[in-house]
VEXDREN-2710 file (C-alpha; in Angstrom, 1 decimal):
% VEXDREN-2710
k/r/px/py/pz
1/UNK/6.0/41.7/-53.2
2/UNK/6.3/39.3/-56.2
3/UNK/9.2/37.3/-54.6
4/UNK/6.4/35.9/-52.5
5/UNK/5.2/33.8/-55.5
6/UNK/8.6/32.2/-56.3
7/UNK/7.8/29.1/-54.3
8/UNK/4.6/28.4/-56.3
9/UNK/6.0/28.7/-59.8
10/UNK/7.0/25.1/-59.8
11/UNK/4.5/23.8/-57.4
12/UNK/1.3/24.8/-59.2
13/UNK/-2.2/25.0/-57.4
14/UNK/-4.4/22.0/-56.7
15/UNK/-7.7/24.2/-57.3
16/UNK/-10.0/21.4/-56.1
17/UNK/-8.3/20.8/-52.8
18/UNK/-8.0/24.6/-52.2
19/UNK/-11.7/25.1/-52.8
20/UNK/-12.4/22.2/-50.3
21/UNK/-10.0/23.8/-47.7
22/UNK/-11.9/27.1/-48.2
23/UNK/-15.3/25.4/-47.7
24/UNK/-14.3/23.6/-44.7
25/UNK/-12.0/26.0/-43.1
26/UNK/-12.1/26.6/-39.4
27/UNK/-10.5/29.9/-40.2
28/UNK/-12.3/33.0/-41.4
29/UNK/-11.5/33.1/-45.2
30/UNK/-13.2/34.8/-48.0
31/UNK/-13.1/33.8/-51.6
32/UNK/-12.7/36.4/-54.5
33/UNK/-13.5/35.3/-58.0
34/UNK/-11.8/37.6/-60.5
35/UNK/-12.8/37.6/-64.1
36/UNK/-11.6/40.4/-66.3
37/UNK/-13.2/43.7/-64.7
38/UNK/-15.4/41.8/-62.4
39/UNK/-14.9/40.5/-58.7
40/UNK/-17.2/38.5/-56.8
41/UNK/-17.0/38.1/-53.0
42/UNK/-18.1/34.8/-51.5
43/UNK/-17.9/34.3/-47.7
44/UNK/-17.3/31.1/-46.0
45/UNK/-19.1/30.0/-42.8
46/UNK/-18.9/33.5/-41.5
47/UNK/-21.1/36.7/-42.4
48/UNK/-19.5/39.3/-44.7
49/UNK/-17.2/41.5/-42.7
50/UNK/-16.1/45.1/-43.0
51/UNK/-12.6/43.8/-43.9
52/UNK/-14.0/41.6/-46.6
53/UNK/-15.6/44.5/-48.3
54/UNK/-12.4/46.6/-48.0
55/UNK/-10.5/43.8/-49.9
56/UNK/-13.3/43.8/-52.5
57/UNK/-13.0/47.5/-53.2
58/UNK/-9.3/47.1/-53.4
59/UNK/-9.5/44.4/-55.9
60/UNK/-12.0/46.2/-57.9
61/UNK/-9.5/49.1/-58.3
62/UNK/-6.8/46.6/-59.5
63/UNK/-9.0/45.0/-62.3
64/UNK/-9.8/48.4/-63.7
65/UNK/-6.2/48.5/-64.8
66/UNK/-5.2/44.8/-64.9
67/UNK/-8.3/43.6/-66.6
68/UNK/-7.3/40.3/-68.1
69/UNK/-7.1/38.2/-64.9
70/UNK/-9.3/34.9/-64.6
71/UNK/-8.4/33.4/-61.1
72/UNK/-9.6/32.8/-57.6
73/UNK/-7.8/34.2/-54.5
74/UNK/-8.7/33.1/-51.0
75/UNK/-7.9/35.8/-48.2
76/UNK/-7.7/35.4/-44.4
77/UNK/-8.7/38.7/-42.9
78/UNK/-7.5/37.8/-39.4
79/UNK/-5.1/39.8/-37.3
80/UNK/-3.4/36.5/-36.5
81/UNK/-1.4/34.1/-38.5
82/UNK/-2.5/30.5/-39.4
83/UNK/0.0/29.0/-37.1
84/UNK/-1.0/31.2/-34.2
85/UNK/-4.7/30.3/-34.7
86/UNK/-3.9/26.5/-35.3
87/UNK/-2.5/26.4/-31.8
88/UNK/-5.8/27.5/-30.4
89/UNK/-7.8/25.1/-32.7
90/UNK/-5.8/22.1/-31.6
91/UNK/-5.4/23.0/-27.9
92/UNK/-8.1/25.2/-26.8
93/UNK/-11.4/23.1/-26.4
94/UNK/-13.3/26.5/-26.0
95/UNK/-11.9/28.2/-29.0
96/UNK/-15.1/27.9/-31.0
97/UNK/-17.1/29.4/-28.0
98/UNK/-15.6/32.8/-28.4
99/UNK/-18.3/33.9/-30.7
100/UNK/-21.6/32.4/-31.6
101/UNK/-20.9/32.5/-35.3
102/UNK/-17.6/30.4/-34.8
103/UNK/-19.7/27.4/-33.9
104/UNK/-20.7/27.0/-37.5
105/UNK/-17.1/26.0/-38.1
106/UNK/-17.1/23.0/-35.9
107/UNK/-18.7/20.6/-38.3
108/UNK/-16.5/21.8/-41.0
109/UNK/-13.4/20.9/-39.0
110/UNK/-14.9/17.4/-38.8
111/UNK/-15.1/17.4/-42.6
112/UNK/-11.6/18.5/-43.0
113/UNK/-10.5/15.6/-40.6
114/UNK/-11.7/13.0/-43.2
115/UNK/-9.1/14.1/-45.8
116/UNK/-6.3/15.8/-43.9
117/UNK/-4.2/15.2/-40.8
118/UNK/-5.6/17.9/-38.5
119/UNK/-2.3/17.9/-36.6
120/UNK/-0.8/19.5/-39.7
121/UNK/-3.5/22.2/-40.2
122/UNK/-1.0/25.1/-39.7
123/UNK/1.2/23.6/-42.5
124/UNK/-1.7/22.9/-44.9
125/UNK/-2.9/26.5/-44.8
126/UNK/0.5/28.2/-44.3
127/UNK/2.6/26.2/-46.8
128/UNK/0.8/23.8/-49.0
129/UNK/-1.6/26.2/-50.7
130/UNK/-1.3/29.9/-51.7
131/UNK/-3.8/31.5/-49.1
132/UNK/-3.4/35.3/-49.0
133/UNK/-3.3/37.0/-45.6
134/UNK/-2.7/40.4/-43.7
135/UNK/-0.3/39.0/-41.2
136/UNK/2.0/35.9/-41.8
137/UNK/4.8/33.7/-40.3
138/UNK/8.0/34.8/-42.2
139/UNK/8.8/31.3/-43.1
140/UNK/5.3/30.5/-44.5
141/UNK/4.3/30.3/-48.1
142/UNK/1.4/32.6/-47.6
143/UNK/1.0/35.7/-49.8
144/UNK/0.9/38.9/-47.7
145/UNK/-1.2/41.8/-48.6
146/UNK/-1.6/45.3/-47.4
147/UNK/-3.7/45.7/-44.1
148/UNK/-7.2/47.4/-44.0
149/UNK/-5.9/50.5/-42.5
150/UNK/-3.5/51.1/-45.4
151/UNK/-6.4/50.7/-47.8
152/UNK/-8.1/53.7/-46.1
153/UNK/-5.3/55.8/-47.5
154/UNK/-3.2/57.4/-45.0
155/UNK/-2.9/60.5/-47.1
156/UNK/-6.6/61.3/-46.3
157/UNK/-7.3/59.3/-43.2
158/UNK/-6.1/59.0/-39.6
159/UNK/-7.5/56.8/-36.9
160/UNK/-8.4/59.6/-34.2
161/UNK/-8.7/63.0/-36.1
162/UNK/-9.6/64.8/-39.3
163/UNK/-6.2/65.6/-40.3
164/UNK/-4.6/62.7/-42.2
165/UNK/-1.8/60.5/-40.7
166/UNK/0.5/61.3/-43.6
167/UNK/0.2/65.1/-43.0
168/UNK/0.6/64.8/-39.2
169/UNK/4.0/63.1/-39.7
170/UNK/5.2/65.2/-42.3
171/UNK/4.5/68.4/-40.3
172/UNK/6.2/66.8/-37.2
173/UNK/9.3/66.1/-39.3
174/UNK/9.5/69.8/-40.2
175/UNK/9.1/70.8/-36.6
176/UNK/11.8/68.9/-35.0
177/UNK/15.0/67.5/-36.7
178/UNK/16.5/64.1/-35.9
179/UNK/19.5/65.6/-34.1
180/UNK/17.4/67.6/-31.8
181/UNK/15.5/64.6/-30.4
182/UNK/15.8/62.7/-27.2
183/UNK/18.6/60.3/-27.5
184/UNK/16.6/57.2/-26.2
185/UNK/14.5/54.5/-27.9
186/UNK/10.7/54.5/-27.1
187/UNK/8.2/52.0/-27.1
188/UNK/4.6/52.6/-26.1
189/UNK/2.0/49.7/-26.3
190/UNK/-0.6/47.8/-24.5
191/UNK/0.1/45.0/-22.1
192/UNK/-0.2/42.4/-24.8
193/UNK/3.1/43.6/-26.2
194/UNK/5.0/42.3/-23.3
195/UNK/8.1/41.3/-25.3
196/UNK/8.5/45.0/-26.1
197/UNK/7.5/46.6/-22.9
198/UNK/10.2/44.6/-21.3
199/UNK/12.9/46.0/-23.4
200/UNK/13.0/49.0/-20.9
201/UNK/14.2/46.5/-18.2
202/UNK/17.0/45.1/-20.4
203/UNK/18.3/48.3/-22.1
204/UNK/19.3/51.5/-20.3
205/UNK/18.5/53.5/-23.5
206/UNK/15.0/52.4/-23.7
207/UNK/11.9/53.9/-22.1
208/UNK/8.6/52.2/-22.1
209/UNK/6.8/54.0/-19.4
210/UNK/4.6/55.9/-19.0
211/UNK/2.4/55.3/-22.0
212/UNK/2.9/58.0/-24.7
213/UNK/0.8/59.0/-27.6
214/UNK/2.2/59.4/-31.1
215/UNK/3.3/62.9/-30.8
216/UNK/5.1/62.2/-27.4
217/UNK/6.9/59.3/-29.0
218/UNK/7.9/61.4/-32.0
219/UNK/10.1/63.4/-29.7
220/UNK/12.6/60.4/-29.3
221/UNK/15.3/59.7/-31.7
222/UNK/14.8/56.0/-31.9
223/UNK/11.3/54.3/-32.3
224/UNK/11.0/50.6/-31.5
225/UNK/8.6/49.0/-34.2
226/UNK/6.9/45.9/-34.7
227/UNK/5.2/44.4/-37.9
228/UNK/2.1/43.6/-35.6
229/UNK/0.9/47.2/-35.4
230/UNK/-0.5/48.4/-38.8
231/UNK/-0.6/52.1/-38.6
232/UNK/2.1/52.4/-36.1
233/UNK/4.9/50.9/-38.2
234/UNK/3.8/53.2/-41.1
235/UNK/4.0/56.5/-39.1
236/UNK/7.3/55.3/-37.5
237/UNK/9.0/54.6/-40.8
238/UNK/7.4/57.9/-42.3
239/UNK/8.8/60.0/-39.4
240/UNK/12.4/61.3/-39.3
241/UNK/13.3/59.3/-36.2
242/UNK/15.1/56.0/-36.7
243/UNK/12.9/52.9/-36.5
244/UNK/14.3/49.8/-34.8
245/UNK/13.1/46.4/-35.7
246/UNK/13.8/43.0/-34.2
247/UNK/15.9/41.1/-36.9
248/UNK/14.5/37.9/-35.3
249/UNK/10.8/38.8/-36.0
250/UNK/8.8/35.8/-36.6
251/UNK/5.8/37.5/-38.0
252/UNK/5.5/40.2/-40.7
253/UNK/3.2/42.6/-42.6
254/UNK/3.6/43.6/-46.4
255/UNK/6.0/46.3/-45.5
256/UNK/8.7/43.6/-44.9
257/UNK/9.0/43.4/-48.7
258/UNK/9.8/47.0/-49.1
259/UNK/12.0/48.0/-46.2
260/UNK/15.7/47.0/-46.0
261/UNK/17.8/46.7/-42.8
262/UNK/20.5/49.5/-42.4
263/UNK/19.0/51.3/-45.3
264/UNK/15.5/52.1/-43.9
265/UNK/15.7/50.8/-40.3
266/UNK/18.1/49.4/-38.0
267/UNK/17.8/45.9/-36.9
268/UNK/18.4/44.7/-33.4
269/UNK/18.3/41.5/-31.4
270/UNK/18.4/40.7/-27.7
271/UNK/21.5/38.8/-27.9
272/UNK/24.5/40.4/-29.5
273/UNK/23.0/43.5/-31.1
274/UNK/20.9/45.0/-28.4
275/UNK/19.3/48.5/-28.5
276/UNK/21.9/49.7/-26.3
277/UNK/24.7/48.4/-28.4
278/UNK/23.1/50.2/-31.5
279/UNK/22.6/53.5/-29.9
280/UNK/26.1/53.4/-28.3
281/UNK/27.4/52.6/-31.8
282/UNK/25.6/55.0/-34.1
283/UNK/24.3/57.9/-31.9
284/UNK/27.1/60.2/-32.7
285/UNK/27.1/59.2/-36.5
286/UNK/24.8/61.9/-37.6
287/UNK/25.4/61.4/-41.4
288/UNK/24.6/57.7/-41.2
289/UNK/21.5/58.1/-39.1
290/UNK/20.2/61.1/-41.2
291/UNK/20.8/58.9/-44.3
292/UNK/18.7/56.1/-42.9
293/UNK/15.9/58.5/-41.7
294/UNK/15.8/60.2/-45.2
295/UNK/15.6/56.8/-46.9
296/UNK/12.8/55.5/-44.7
297/UNK/10.8/58.8/-45.1
298/UNK/11.2/59.0/-48.8
299/UNK/10.2/55.2/-49.1
300/UNK/7.1/55.7/-47.2
301/UNK/6.2/58.8/-49.1
302/UNK/6.2/56.7/-52.3
303/UNK/4.4/53.8/-50.7
304/UNK/1.0/55.3/-51.5
305/UNK/-2.2/53.4/-52.0
306/UNK/-1.9/54.1/-55.8
307/UNK/1.5/52.6/-56.1
308/UNK/0.3/49.6/-54.0
309/UNK/-2.6/49.1/-56.3
310/UNK/-0.1/49.0/-59.0
311/UNK/2.4/46.6/-57.3
312/UNK/-0.3/44.2/-56.2
313/UNK/-1.8/44.2/-59.6
314/UNK/1.4/43.1/-61.1
315/UNK/1.5/40.4/-58.3
316/UNK/-1.9/39.1/-59.5
317/UNK/-0.8/39.0/-63.0
318/UNK/1.9/36.6/-62.0
319/UNK/-0.4/34.7/-59.7
320/UNK/-3.0/34.4/-62.5
321/UNK/-0.3/32.6/-64.6
322/UNK/0.5/30.2/-61.8
323/UNK/-3.3/29.7/-61.1
324/UNK/-4.1/28.8/-64.7
325/UNK/-1.0/26.8/-65.4
END
């Protein structure tokens, strides 16, 4: 996680400009003022959202342990990256009409134009200042933090039932071994995941139809993952199936800083390392696949909310030094 801060150690932070960018941001960004064991949440033009409160609770847990911090962090709680939203802001004249509250950002955008070249808005928020976010461009300088689903604690929470997501997957792992699973790669997602749904047309060992629930997908030996799906990528990596992740992924979640290719998952691309190539190459190598399966499951077992609180606390200690330099 901490390697996200490397680029900021020599740059430093222009606090006045960053505050101006927060107050005049067309994006939904919240400000968290951290002082010893206190954390204050300040919203921008938007009302306080559930996600903002989730981040506040998370930070309050951190400062109980790391209680010598004196800094301000700014968090975008959007499902989309700054560069994705910037395209809409610059090219979609109706972008601010999506929701009534978003119209409040229009005059702020005019203020921003007085001091910054608005054509570079993506670069300003992605690379020039250390804004925190859930989902980011892999080449940006943003600081990725865990998603709100992770903060619910998968060991006690699940999206659709009373049984925790963690327990569901651990139970499934015991019921069916990797070698007994269907020797295909599966993806199941909504139409917006066109890139992944089309993999079934390009690979004979991929199935994408019909839509399958989690338990149905867990019958398969290979699971096609993407960082854009918060709880899905978690249970895929926790399962004893082999997760396949596009090595040319442009966007990432915080998991990216923990998982390693060919150790916790198998990377693929649509050029010279297709899913068909991977399955043909490794399907009979039980020792290799079981090793990846075990590594992935054990990593996700350790990636608990408690451990993330500690890891992110250490990151904030380093950020605090940069902020106050």
